[in-house]
C-alpha positions, 0 to 999 in steps of 0.5 A: 500500500502507498505511504500515508502521506500519499493520501491527500495527493491521491484524493486531490484528484477526486471530486470530494469537495471538502477538507480531508480529515483522515484516511485509515485502512479499512475492512478485511479484504485481501485483494485491493488496498482499502481505506476509509476516508473522512472529509469535512464539507463546509455548509453541507449537512451532514458536515462530515462524510465518509468515502471508500478509497481503493487502490485496485490490484492490477496484478489480478485485475490486469485491465482496470479500465475494462473493470471500471467500465463494467462497474460504471455500467452495472451500477448505473443500470442498478441505480435506474432499476432501484429508482423505478422500484421506489428504493434508495439508490444511495444505499442499495447500490455502489455509487462512484465518486468521479475524478475532477476530470469526470473519470471513474478512476485515477492513475498515479505516476507509478501506474497505481489505479485508484477509485472512490465510492460513497460510504454506505452509512448504517450498514455493515459487512460480516465475515462470519454468519452470526445467525441463519438470518444473515445467510438468508438475507445474503441470499435475498440480496444476491438473488435480487442482484440477479433479478435486477440485472436479468435484462442487462446484456451480459455479453457486453461485459468484459471478463475481468478474469478470463475463464474464471469459472470455466471448470473444464479449463480449470481441470486442464490447468489442474492436470498440468500442475499434476503432470509438472509436479514442480515441488515433488508433492504429487506422490503424497496426494494421489487419493485427492488427485484421483477424486478430482479426475474421476469427476471429469465428466461432471465438469462439462455439464454446465459449460455444455448446457450453456453452449447448447443454449439450455442455460442463459448467460447472466450477469454474475457477481462471481464472489458471493460471500457473506461479506460482499453484502451490506446488512442494514444495521437497523432492519437486518435486511440485505441492503447492497451487494458490493465488491463488483470487480468480478462482475462478468458474464456467467451462470446463475448456478455459479453465484448460487453454488459459491455461496453454498460452498462457503456458507452452508459448510459446517466447518472452516474452509481450512479445517484439518479435521474432516469429520467436522466437514459436511453440508448443512441442509438447513442452511442449504434450504435457507439460502435456496429459499432466499435466493429464489425469492430474490430472483423473483421468477427471473430464472428458467426451469433449467437454471433452477434444476441445475442449482445443486450442480452449481454448488457441487461444481463450485466446490469441486472447482475450488478444491482442484484450484487449492490442490493445484496451488499446493502442487505448484508451491502455494503461489496464488492463494495466501497461506499462513501455515504449511499445508494450508492449501492442502487442508483447503483442498481436502475440505472442499473434496469432503464437501463434494462427497457429502453433497453427492451422498445428499444429492436427492435431498438437495434436489428435493429441497430446490424443487420444494422451495421452487414450488412453494415460492412459485419462482418459475 
């Protein structure tokens, strides 16, 4: 992150129109550098306003201009929808503060890319589920995100990370990591390697359905964790979906599935004791109910039917990515102890196995909730 003395110089380029009081690191994100900025505005009410300043991570997002074009277009579209429905566009979507030149971001002389958002007051993000209602509210918010963008031309969006959820390609990358075995670790994880390779046919199901036109291309968030939903402090309602850097064309099943993978597991993502890892069917049903209600009938019958496959594929995909990174020397995912990526892989594969054992129950839940809510 840039030095603290750089903040006034950076913020000088944005249309904040006030006196900088402070700029301090904020949040728990690991990708972008994020600060909470406090500005005093003379003659305005409230006199003190807060903003989010971010330096975009251009090592992961290599085309910041394309990324910000996505963000501008999607948030503008959402703002119009929220206004039409009588909502509060200042709190229910992200709002960009332009530069003084009217751009969506500013590039400093060292080729760092900066942007500013209005801070959403009276709402919070949570890294862990405090209670089942939080998970349900995040599902409502992500489902509503899908619904509001259901008529957005998804094919016009840039891929900020190409082939992000191209599971067959991820499997091919995994195969190369196994074959190269640059750290000599493959011999000790043959069981895990075989588990993944045995499910090669499954990795093609969603991608092939998309190619055949059986599943529509959607605007997808692609990072549907609980902490990417702002929860209203007063009402407990899922208020606003944030962190739109990975908004791209994709499948609704991917967004749904990644939430289930992360939020409906009974254990932490890196839990060494696999006996603690399983799919919580109550949380699975709660999220399914919220997501389908939020989608408000915008999904097709085929999309709803493939939601369990989305959960399985996102879990398997993460498992193979964790194991590939372990084989390559832990170069992509941050680790804080030896073997952490291997533990992450094993929790995902255990969760896949548990999903397979509960497949009929998962499918029955989706079918029942769909009939009860009349979503398609």
